[in-house]
ROVEXVO-348841 format. One record per residue (C-alpha): z, y, x; residue in three letters; chain. Coordinates in Angstrom, 2 decimals. Layout:
BEGIN
z/y/x/fivo/vexnu
Z/Y/X/ALA/A .
...
# end
This chain:
BEGIN
z/y/x/fivo/vexnu
-0.05/-0.14/0.19/MET/A .
0.98/3.09/3.11/ILE/A .
-2.63/1.79/4.51/ASP/A .
-4.11/2.37/0.90/LEU/A .
-1.80/5.99/0.33/LEU/A .
-3.57/6.70/3.85/LYS/A .
-6.88/5.91/3.57/LYS/A .
-7.10/8.11/0.43/TYR/A .
-5.28/11.37/2.05/ALA/A .
-7.93/10.68/5.11/ALA/A .
-10.48/10.98/2.44/LYS/A .
-9.24/14.39/0.97/LEU/A .
-9.08/15.62/4.22/VAL/A .
-12.80/14.44/5.07/ALA/A .
-14.32/15.60/2.40/SER/A .
-13.31/19.44/3.29/GLY/A .
-10.69/19.41/0.11/LEU/A .
-7.46/19.60/1.96/CYS/A .
-6.08/20.16/5.53/ARG/A .
-5.00/17.54/7.93/ALA/A .
-1.27/16.51/7.36/HIS/A .
-1.39/18.11/3.84/GLU/A .
-1.99/15.39/1.31/PRO/A .
1.53/13.98/0.41/LEU/A .
1.08/10.63/-1.84/PHE/A .
3.90/8.20/-2.83/MET/A .
3.58/4.73/-4.15/ALA/A .
5.78/1.89/-5.74/VAL/A .
5.70/-0.98/-3.84/ASP/A .
8.77/-3.27/-3.06/ASP/A .
10.51/0.26/-2.14/ALA/A .
9.10/3.62/-2.91/LEU/A .
6.40/4.35/0.04/VAL/A .
4.72/7.47/1.45/TRP/A .
1.31/8.30/3.34/ASN/A .
3.48/10.11/6.30/ARG/A .
7.21/9.75/7.40/PRO/A .
9.51/12.39/6.42/ALA/A .
9.58/15.54/8.68/THR/A .
12.43/17.01/10.17/PRO/A .
14.56/19.74/8.35/GLN/A .
13.53/23.24/7.96/PRO/A .
14.52/25.60/10.45/ASP/A .
13.49/29.26/11.86/SER/A .
10.87/28.07/13.81/ARG/A .
8.55/26.73/10.79/CYS/A .
5.62/28.27/9.70/GLN/A .
5.45/28.85/6.04/PRO/A .
2.60/26.36/5.49/ASP/A .
3.67/23.81/7.91/SER/A .
4.94/20.31/7.19/ARG/A .
8.57/21.19/7.24/CYS/A .
8.26/21.75/3.35/GLN/A .
7.04/18.08/3.43/ALA/A .
10.73/16.98/2.61/ASP/A .
11.21/19.49/-0.33/SER/A .
7.80/18.21/-1.71/ARG/A .
9.33/14.26/-1.53/ARG/A .
12.07/15.45/-3.64/GLN/A .
9.83/16.87/-6.56/LEU/A .
7.58/13.64/-6.56/LEU/A .
10.74/11.75/-6.60/GLU/A .
11.97/13.57/-9.57/GLY/A .
8.51/13.48/-11.35/VAL/A .
8.66/9.48/-10.65/LEU/A .
11.78/9.45/-12.56/GLU/A .
10.11/11.21/-15.67/ARG/A .
7.10/9.19/-15.85/LEU/A .
5.92/5.48/-16.04/HIS/A .
3.10/5.73/-12.86/VAL/A .
2.93/3.34/-9.63/THR/A .
1.82/6.78/-7.42/SER/A .
1.58/10.22/-7.10/LEU/A .
-0.26/12.55/-5.00/LEU/A .
1.04/16.40/-4.74/LEU/A .
-1.77/18.91/-1.98/ALA/A .
-2.70/22.23/-1.89/ARG/A .
-6.97/22.26/-1.62/PRO/A .
-7.75/24.41/1.09/THR/A .
-10.77/26.90/1.50/GLY/A .
-13.35/27.54/-1.48/VAL/A .
-11.33/25.56/-3.48/TYR/A .
-7.78/27.21/-3.12/GLN/A .
-9.76/30.24/-3.77/ALA/A .
-11.31/29.62/-7.18/VAL/A .
-8.22/27.23/-8.22/LEU/A .
-5.71/30.52/-7.34/ALA/A .
-8.05/32.85/-9.20/GLU/A .
-8.63/30.46/-12.60/LEU/A .
-5.14/29.40/-12.69/ALA/A .
-4.12/33.25/-12.46/ARG/A .
-6.55/34.03/-15.32/GLN/A .
-5.11/31.16/-16.97/ALA/A .
-1.80/31.88/-17.06/LEU/A .
-2.54/36.06/-18.45/ALA/A .
-4.85/33.90/-20.81/ASP/A .
-1.54/32.15/-22.12/ALA/A .
1.04/35.09/-21.96/SER/A .
-0.96/36.48/-24.69/SER/A .
-1.67/33.09/-26.90/GLY/A .
-4.19/31.35/-24.93/GLY/A .
-4.06/27.64/-24.25/SER/A .
-2.96/27.97/-20.67/GLY/A .
-5.47/25.41/-19.05/SER/A .
-8.69/25.88/-17.24/ILE/A .
-11.65/24.37/-19.28/THR/A .
-14.60/23.47/-17.29/PRO/A .
-17.70/22.73/-18.90/GLY/A .
-18.94/19.31/-16.42/ASP/A .
-19.85/16.20/-17.94/CYS/A .
-17.18/14.22/-15.77/GLU/A .
-14.62/16.92/-17.22/THR/A .
-15.22/16.24/-20.74/ARG/A .
-15.16/12.35/-20.41/THR/A .
-12.40/11.94/-18.50/PHE/A .
-9.83/15.13/-17.67/LEU/A .
-10.86/17.47/-20.69/HIS/A .
-8.91/20.28/-19.60/ASP/A .
-6.54/21.09/-16.63/LEU/A .
-3.03/22.43/-17.51/PRO/A .
-1.79/25.31/-15.32/VAL/A .
2.07/25.63/-14.74/LEU/A .
3.75/28.42/-12.28/ASP/A .
6.75/26.27/-11.68/GLU/A .
7.04/23.71/-8.90/LEU/A .
9.44/21.26/-10.62/THR/A .
9.96/17.72/-11.68/PRO/A .
10.62/18.72/-14.79/GLY/A .
7.62/21.09/-15.59/ALA/A .
5.00/18.75/-13.55/VAL/A .
6.18/15.73/-15.04/ALA/A .
5.67/17.19/-18.72/GLU/A .
1.98/18.10/-17.83/ALA/A .
1.20/15.03/-16.13/LEU/A .
2.59/13.09/-19.72/GLY/A .
-0.69/14.87/-21.15/ARG/A .
-3.22/14.88/-18.59/ARG/A .
-4.30/12.95/-15.33/LYS/A .
-3.82/15.91/-13.39/GLY/A .
-2.41/19.43/-13.62/CYS/A .
-2.43/23.06/-11.16/VAL/A .
0.68/25.02/-9.98/VAL/A .
0.37/28.12/-8.83/LEU/A .
3.21/28.29/-6.49/HIS/A .
4.07/31.54/-4.44/GLY/A .
0.73/32.99/-4.96/GLY/A .
-1.32/29.51/-3.73/GLU/A .
-2.61/26.76/-6.01/ALA/A .
-0.93/23.03/-5.66/TYR/A .
-2.88/19.92/-7.59/ILE/A .
-0.21/16.92/-8.99/ALA/A .
-2.36/13.93/-10.01/ALA/A .
-0.91/10.12/-10.49/TYR/A .
-2.00/7.00/-10.75/GLY/A .
-0.86/4.12/-12.77/THR/A .
-2.89/1.35/-11.54/VAL/A .
-4.23/2.58/-7.84/SER/A .
-3.31/6.26/-5.62/PRO/A .
-7.33/5.96/-5.79/GLU/A .
-6.88/7.29/-9.57/GLN/A .
-5.07/10.22/-7.86/ALA/A .
-7.17/10.76/-5.34/TYR/A .
-10.25/10.64/-7.77/VAL/A .
-8.25/13.03/-10.14/THR/A .
-7.76/15.36/-7.43/PHE/A .
-11.43/15.54/-5.85/SER/A .
-12.38/16.08/-9.69/SER/A .
-10.05/18.32/-10.67/MET/A .
-11.43/20.44/-7.05/CYS/A .
-15.17/20.20/-8.11/PHE/A .
-14.84/21.22/-11.57/ALA/A .
-12.60/24.28/-10.53/SER/A .
-15.30/25.09/-8.37/PHE/A .
-17.94/24.60/-11.29/VAL/A .
-16.30/26.15/-13.97/ALA/A .
-15.44/29.57/-11.75/TYR/A .
-19.03/29.84/-10.78/PHE/A .
-20.80/28.93/-13.91/ALA/A .
-17.93/31.70/-16.10/GLN/A .
-18.99/34.24/-13.69/TYR/A .
-22.37/34.01/-14.63/LEU/A .
-21.32/33.77/-18.03/ARG/A .
-19.26/36.70/-17.93/ARG/A .
-22.12/38.69/-16.72/LEU/A .
-24.36/38.00/-18.94/ARG/A .
-21.87/38.63/-21.62/SER/A .
-21.13/42.18/-19.86/SER/A .
-24.91/43.19/-19.66/ALA/A .
-24.78/42.75/-23.32/ALA/A .
-21.88/44.69/-23.98/SER/A .
-21.47/47.27/-21.76/GLY/A .
-17.67/45.75/-20.52/ALA/A .
-16.96/46.57/-16.65/ASP/A .
-16.03/43.78/-14.52/THR/A .
-15.91/45.28/-11.47/GLU/A .
-12.21/43.53/-10.38/PRO/A .
-14.17/39.93/-11.03/GLN/A .
-16.88/41.18/-8.97/ARG/A .
-14.72/41.96/-5.49/ALA/A .
-13.11/38.51/-6.51/ALA/A .
-16.44/37.08/-6.73/PHE/A .
-17.24/38.73/-3.52/ALA/A .
-14.29/37.36/-1.36/ARG/A .
-14.61/33.68/-2.92/ILE/A .
-18.10/33.43/-2.67/ALA/A .
-18.05/34.20/1.01/ALA/A .
-15.95/31.35/1.43/MET/A .
-18.64/28.31/0.67/ILE/A .
-19.67/26.32/3.75/PRO/A .
-23.37/25.93/3.88/PRO/A .
-25.53/23.12/2.65/ASP/A .
-26.03/20.19/5.16/ARG/A .
-29.88/21.42/6.11/ALA/A .
-30.58/17.98/8.52/ASP/A .
-32.07/15.41/6.59/PRO/A .
-30.73/11.45/7.33/PRO/A .
-32.79/9.09/8.75/ALA/A .
-32.80/6.67/5.88/LEU/A .
-34.44/3.52/6.37/ARG/A .
-38.22/2.84/5.31/PRO/A .
-39.57/0.75/2.30/GLY/A .
-40.61/-0.95/0.76/PRO/A .
-38.30/-3.66/0.24/PHE/A .
-39.21/-6.76/0.20/ALA/A .
-35.94/-8.88/0.04/ASP/A .
-32.93/-8.58/-1.42/GLU/A .
-30.52/-8.04/1.62/ASP/A .
-32.98/-5.60/2.78/THR/A .
-32.74/-3.50/-0.36/ALA/A .
-28.74/-3.73/-0.41/ARG/A .
-28.37/-2.15/3.15/ALA/A .
-30.65/0.42/1.95/ALA/A .
-28.36/1.06/-1.27/ILE/A .
-25.51/1.09/0.87/ILE/A .
-26.55/3.19/3.44/GLU/A .
-28.04/6.16/0.79/ALA/A .
-25.16/5.41/-0.90/GLY/A .
-22.60/6.33/1.55/ARG/A .
-24.85/9.32/2.95/LEU/A .
-24.90/10.80/-0.48/THR/A .
-20.91/10.94/-0.20/VAL/A .
-20.91/12.11/3.40/GLU/A .
-23.52/15.28/2.57/TYR/A .
-21.42/16.40/-0.57/GLY/A .
-23.85/15.61/-2.95/LEU/A .
-21.46/14.11/-5.23/VAL/A .
-18.70/14.78/-7.50/ASP/A .
-15.40/12.74/-5.62/SER/A .
-17.77/9.32/-5.00/TYR/A .
-18.97/9.23/-8.21/PHE/A .
-23.03/8.61/-9.10/GLY/A .
-25.11/5.52/-9.30/ASN/A .
-28.12/4.22/-6.91/ILE/A .
-30.42/1.66/-7.79/SER/A .
-33.77/-0.47/-6.56/TYR/A .
-35.93/-2.16/-8.06/ARG/A .
-37.03/-5.44/-6.24/LEU/A .
-40.43/-7.25/-6.86/ALA/A .
-39.99/-10.68/-8.48/SER/A .
-41.18/-13.46/-5.79/GLN/A .
-43.05/-15.47/-8.34/GLY/A .
-45.25/-15.03/-10.67/ALA/A .
-42.77/-16.33/-13.99/ASN/A .
-39.82/-14.51/-12.26/VAL/A .
-39.20/-10.80/-13.66/ALA/A .
-38.33/-7.96/-11.24/ASP/A .
-34.89/-7.24/-10.47/THR/A .
-32.75/-3.97/-10.47/ILE/A .
-29.98/-3.76/-7.56/LEU/A .
-28.08/-1.40/-9.20/ILE/A .
-24.04/0.02/-8.02/SER/A .
-21.80/-1.30/-10.45/GLN/A .
-19.79/0.77/-12.93/THR/A .
-17.03/3.16/-11.33/GLY/A .
-18.02/1.91/-7.81/SER/A .
-17.36/4.30/-4.82/SER/A .
-20.80/5.63/-3.64/LEU/A .
-19.57/4.98/-0.12/ASP/A .
-18.25/1.94/-0.23/GLU/A .
-20.90/-0.43/-2.10/LEU/A .
-21.43/-3.48/-0.33/ALA/A .
-19.41/-6.11/-3.25/PRO/A .
-20.22/-3.44/-5.60/CYS/A .
-24.03/-3.87/-6.23/ILE/A .
-25.60/-6.16/-9.62/ASP/A .
-28.64/-7.99/-9.52/PRO/A .
-30.13/-7.12/-12.85/CYS/A .
-32.99/-9.16/-13.82/ARG/A .
-35.34/-6.49/-15.82/MET/A .
-36.25/-9.46/-18.41/ASP/A .
-32.11/-9.58/-19.52/GLY/A .
-32.41/-12.96/-17.78/GLY/A .
-28.66/-12.36/-16.19/THR/A .
-25.23/-11.31/-17.90/CYS/A .
-24.81/-8.83/-14.56/ALA/A .
-25.62/-5.77/-16.56/GLY/A .
-22.05/-6.28/-18.05/LEU/A .
-20.72/-4.80/-14.88/THR/A .
-23.37/-2.89/-14.00/ALA/A .
-23.61/1.39/-13.86/SER/A .
-23.04/2.70/-17.36/SER/A .
-26.21/4.52/-16.82/GLU/A .
-27.86/0.95/-16.69/PHE/A .
-29.77/1.52/-19.69/SER/A .
-31.43/4.60/-18.11/ALA/A .
-32.41/3.09/-14.70/HIS/A .
-34.13/0.16/-16.44/LYS/A .
-36.15/2.55/-19.19/ALA/A .
-37.31/4.68/-15.95/ILE/A .
-38.68/1.15/-14.07/TYR/A .
-40.29/0.32/-17.49/GLU/A .
-42.25/3.60/-17.65/GLY/A .
-43.54/3.57/-14.24/GLU/A .
-46.02/1.21/-14.42/ALA/A .
-48.42/3.32/-12.27/GLU/A .
-46.49/5.56/-10.34/GLN/A .
-43.91/2.83/-9.18/GLY/A .
-41.00/4.77/-8.17/ALA/A .
-38.97/1.85/-6.89/ARG/A .
-35.45/3.85/-6.09/ALA/A .
-33.10/6.16/-8.58/ILE/A .
-30.19/8.20/-6.93/LEU/A .
-28.07/9.75/-9.30/HIS/A .
-25.22/12.57/-7.68/GLY/A .
-23.33/15.97/-8.71/HIS/A .
-24.65/18.25/-6.33/PRO/A .
-22.36/21.37/-7.31/ARG/A .
-25.07/24.10/-8.19/PHE/A .
-27.53/22.08/-9.83/SER/A .
-24.63/21.23/-12.19/VAL/A .
-23.84/24.85/-12.51/ILE/A .
-27.58/26.16/-12.75/VAL/A .
-27.76/23.86/-15.80/SER/A .
-24.93/25.54/-17.61/LEU/A .
-26.64/28.51/-17.43/ASP/A .
-28.66/29.84/-20.13/CYS/A .
-29.74/33.19/-21.67/ASP/A .
-29.14/32.27/-24.99/LYS/A .
-25.96/34.25/-25.91/LEU/A .
-24.74/33.41/-29.04/GLY/A .
-27.02/30.50/-30.04/CYS/A .
-26.24/28.08/-32.73/GLU/A .
-25.59/24.90/-31.20/LEU/A .
-23.63/26.68/-28.57/GLU/A .
-20.62/24.07/-27.48/GLY/A .
-23.15/21.20/-28.21/GLN/A .
-25.39/22.12/-25.20/CYS/A .
-24.50/18.88/-23.23/HIS/A .
-26.13/16.78/-26.39/ARG/A .
-27.63/19.00/-28.58/ALA/A .
-30.18/21.87/-27.27/CYS/A .
-33.65/21.61/-28.18/ALA/A .
-34.59/24.84/-25.70/THR/A .
-36.88/23.54/-23.01/PRO/A .
-35.41/24.77/-19.77/ARG/A .
-36.20/23.81/-16.05/CYS/A .
-35.44/24.98/-12.29/VAL/A .
-38.38/25.42/-9.52/GLY/A .
-41.70/27.02/-10.17/GLY/A .
-45.10/27.09/-9.01/THR/A .
-43.45/29.25/-6.24/ASP/A .
-40.72/26.69/-5.31/SER/A .
-43.12/23.77/-5.74/CYS/A .
-40.47/22.01/-7.34/LEU/A .
-40.47/21.26/-11.41/PHE/A .
-37.09/19.85/-12.60/VAL/A .
-36.30/19.52/-16.38/PRO/A .
-32.49/20.25/-17.28/ILE/A .
-32.38/18.15/-20.14/VAL/A .
-29.17/17.85/-22.22/PRO/A .
-27.45/13.75/-22.60/GLY/A .
-24.23/12.41/-23.01/GLU/A .
-23.09/9.28/-20.84/VAL/A .
-23.66/6.16/-22.23/GLY/A .
-26.21/4.69/-24.98/THR/A .
-25.09/6.74/-28.24/GLY/A .
-27.71/8.95/-30.21/PRO/A .
-27.21/11.72/-27.53/PHE/A .
-27.51/9.18/-24.49/GLY/A .
-28.89/10.62/-21.58/LEU/A .
-30.52/6.54/-21.84/CYS/A .
-32.84/8.77/-24.37/ASN/A .
-33.24/12.12/-23.11/THR/A .
-33.45/11.38/-19.54/LEU/A .
-36.38/8.57/-19.33/PRO/A .
-39.00/10.25/-20.95/PRO/A .
-38.64/13.80/-19.05/ALA/A .
-38.43/12.51/-15.49/ILE/A .
-41.22/10.32/-16.79/LEU/A .
-43.13/13.22/-17.03/GLY/A .
-42.75/14.44/-13.71/THR/A .
-44.90/14.26/-10.36/SER/A .
-45.18/15.16/-7.05/GLY/A .
-42.83/14.72/-4.07/ALA/A .
-39.82/15.92/-5.37/ARG/A .
-39.56/14.18/-8.79/ARG/A .
-35.88/14.43/-10.48/GLY/A .
-34.08/15.49/-13.60/VAL/A .
-30.91/17.52/-14.05/ILE/A .
-28.76/16.35/-16.89/VAL/A .
-26.83/18.85/-18.59/TYR/A .
-23.64/19.36/-16.85/GLY/A .
-23.71/16.17/-15.18/HIS/A .
-26.11/16.07/-12.35/GLY/A .
-29.38/15.12/-10.74/LEU/A .
-31.54/12.22/-10.95/PHE/A .
-34.10/11.60/-8.65/ALA/A .
-36.77/9.20/-7.85/LEU/A .
-38.15/7.78/-4.55/GLY/A .
-41.69/5.95/-4.35/ALA/A .
-40.48/2.82/-1.87/ALA/A .
-37.16/3.86/-0.38/ASP/A .
-34.71/6.59/-1.07/PHE/A .
-35.83/8.99/1.66/ARG/A .
-37.95/10.93/-1.18/GLU/A .
-34.88/10.49/-3.54/ALA/A .
-32.41/11.94/-0.97/PHE/A .
-34.57/14.81/-0.05/ALA/A .
-35.12/16.16/-3.76/THR/A .
-31.34/16.06/-4.43/LEU/A .
-31.04/18.10/-0.88/MET/A .
-33.85/20.54/-1.87/ASP/A .
-33.04/20.93/-5.96/VAL/A .
-29.58/22.15/-4.39/GLU/A .
-31.21/24.41/-1.99/ARG/A .
-33.15/25.84/-4.39/PHE/A .
-30.38/25.82/-7.19/CYS/A .
-28.06/27.29/-4.62/ARG/A .
-30.51/30.38/-4.06/GLU/A .
-31.48/30.81/-7.39/GLU/A .
-27.69/31.02/-8.86/TYR/A .
-26.74/33.82/-6.32/PHE/A .
-30.58/35.58/-7.51/ARG/A .
-29.43/35.08/-10.72/ARG/A .
-25.99/36.97/-9.95/VAL/A .
-27.79/39.70/-8.06/ALA/A .
-30.05/40.56/-11.07/ALA/A .
-27.12/41.05/-13.39/LEU/A .
-25.70/43.30/-10.97/GLY/A .
-22.68/40.81/-9.42/GLY/A .
# end
């Protein structure tokens, strides 16, 4: 268990969400265990942000554990731009609460709608307050001493707390930048003064780290056998996480492997539902396209969309699908200049306005479509395949509203990965172009 705690603490640091030695994990094993040993008591030489604060945090988590039936807890301060956006959103939420608001951060991305709902914000870092908030949601934000903390729990594994923490950072980033652009559009129509928000935005935007510009050397295809295709899937999944093109490790990936006999259907090798894109070796299901296996039972929840795309690719013949959650691709998908639309609040499932990113100048044409996770009447299995089958060229992809980007590769994952990178770069530039056009 201690190794698991250390593993997920290290992942938070490696992904740039926390500074080294910041995440504090605890779990119930035979006894209470921690990802790091207790530190000496504070003395006059301790800096305010040093590890000398760890003992008080341990006492806090122990107090929370006494009040909740969970197996693991995580408390940490995000760093960099994530700290900045969370602190800003938390201050706004607390100000709203003082005038009757919900006191929560309410992002509009798909993962939050599906799994987190909203992010409770507290102004006291105490066991009772944190336990009460975690009794309602998987994680909460605490504004303490001017800094934002995230507390999260796991009922089965510390991995759950890690996922919640990471997803809250992603959701808050998306929420802050999407809400700022929406506010600019509203103020342009109403004449409202947003100068304080502009100053905060300029400070926070300057903290965004640059996108990776060096494409990885992915193995070339097409792949003739299952072992080679699996190795390519594992490689592409791991690099999608390393390049920061996903929320936490979420996303999915598949490869259509040609049949080895005249009477045998092609096989879709696809990541399992809930699997980690950076740890796919034991989590790839072989699903025959004729339904001749039951492997699809544990396959990605978006297997039906992948299958429909491959079935429609008879002429163009794409063999690879890579789905990630690039941040600005999600943010731009949430932006709309139709203020007061009658379908507002239902955009993720019922938007009927054709939208896209790109154009003739950019050599990109990437549609934006609605679609919910799963196979319901508004499921992306119904909206994604026809949209992506209608694309052409070297960069074939579709953004699902508030969800992320699906990209195709003709023979391997090189084109699909390049599409994720190119579209995210374009969306980041497009976002700031829209902000500038609105005077932000």
